[in-house]
C-alpha positions as CSV (number, residue, x, y, z in Angstrom):
1,X,117.0,181.1,10.7
2,X,118.0,182.8,13.8
3,X,114.7,184.7,13.8
4,X,112.8,181.4,13.6
5,X,114.5,179.9,16.6
6,X,114.2,183.1,18.5
7,X,110.4,183.3,18.0
8,X,110.2,179.7,18.9
9,X,112.0,180.3,22.1
10,X,109.7,183.2,22.8
11,X,106.7,181.0,22.1
12,X,108.0,178.1,24.5
13,X,108.8,180.4,27.3
14,X,105.5,182.4,27.0
15,X,103.6,179.1,27.0
16,X,105.3,177.9,30.0
17,X,105.0,181.2,31.9
18,X,101.3,181.4,30.9
19,X,100.5,177.9,32.1
20,X,102.6,178.4,35.2
21,X,101.1,181.7,36.4
22,X,97.8,181.0,34.8
23,X,97.6,184.3,33.0
24,X,96.4,184.1,29.4
25,X,98.1,187.6,28.7
26,X,101.4,185.7,28.1
27,X,99.7,183.8,25.3
28,X,99.7,187.2,23.4
29,X,103.5,187.6,23.4
30,X,104.3,185.2,20.5
31,X,101.6,187.1,18.3
32,X,103.2,190.4,19.3
33,X,106.8,189.1,18.5
34,X,105.8,187.8,15.1
35,X,104.1,191.2,14.4
36,X,107.1,193.1,15.5
37,X,109.4,191.0,13.4
38,X,107.1,191.5,10.4
39,X,107.2,195.4,10.9
40,X,110.9,195.3,11.3
41,X,111.3,193.4,7.9
42,X,109.0,196.0,6.1
43,X,110.8,198.9,7.6
44,X,114.3,197.8,6.8
45,X,113.3,197.0,3.1
46,X,115.2,199.2,0.8
47,X,112.2,201.1,-0.6
48,X,109.9,203.7,0.8
49,X,107.7,202.5,3.5
50,X,104.3,203.3,2.0
51,X,105.2,201.8,-1.4
52,X,106.3,198.6,0.4
53,X,102.9,198.4,2.3
54,X,101.0,198.9,-0.9
55,X,103.0,196.3,-2.8
56,X,102.4,193.7,0.0
57,X,98.6,194.3,0.1
58,X,98.5,194.3,-3.9
59,X,99.9,190.9,-3.7
60,X,96.9,189.6,-1.9
61,X,94.6,191.3,-4.4
62,X,96.3,189.7,-7.4
63,X,95.8,186.2,-5.8
64,X,91.9,186.6,-5.7
65,X,91.4,188.1,-9.1
66,X,89.7,185.9,-11.8
67,X,89.7,186.3,-15.4
């Protein structure tokens, strides 16, 4: 839950700064923070990194299979 509020705060601050300074680069920061959080969670998962990545992408394949 702390991660949610942290990402929400990053989003609000980056939106404020982007509109205040009129620089669209700051709108990229929330996406980068979500990607960094995802990468952190994958790396800290107690399984080998490549097996974890393969498992995540195999879940997507299973959702689209039809019998």
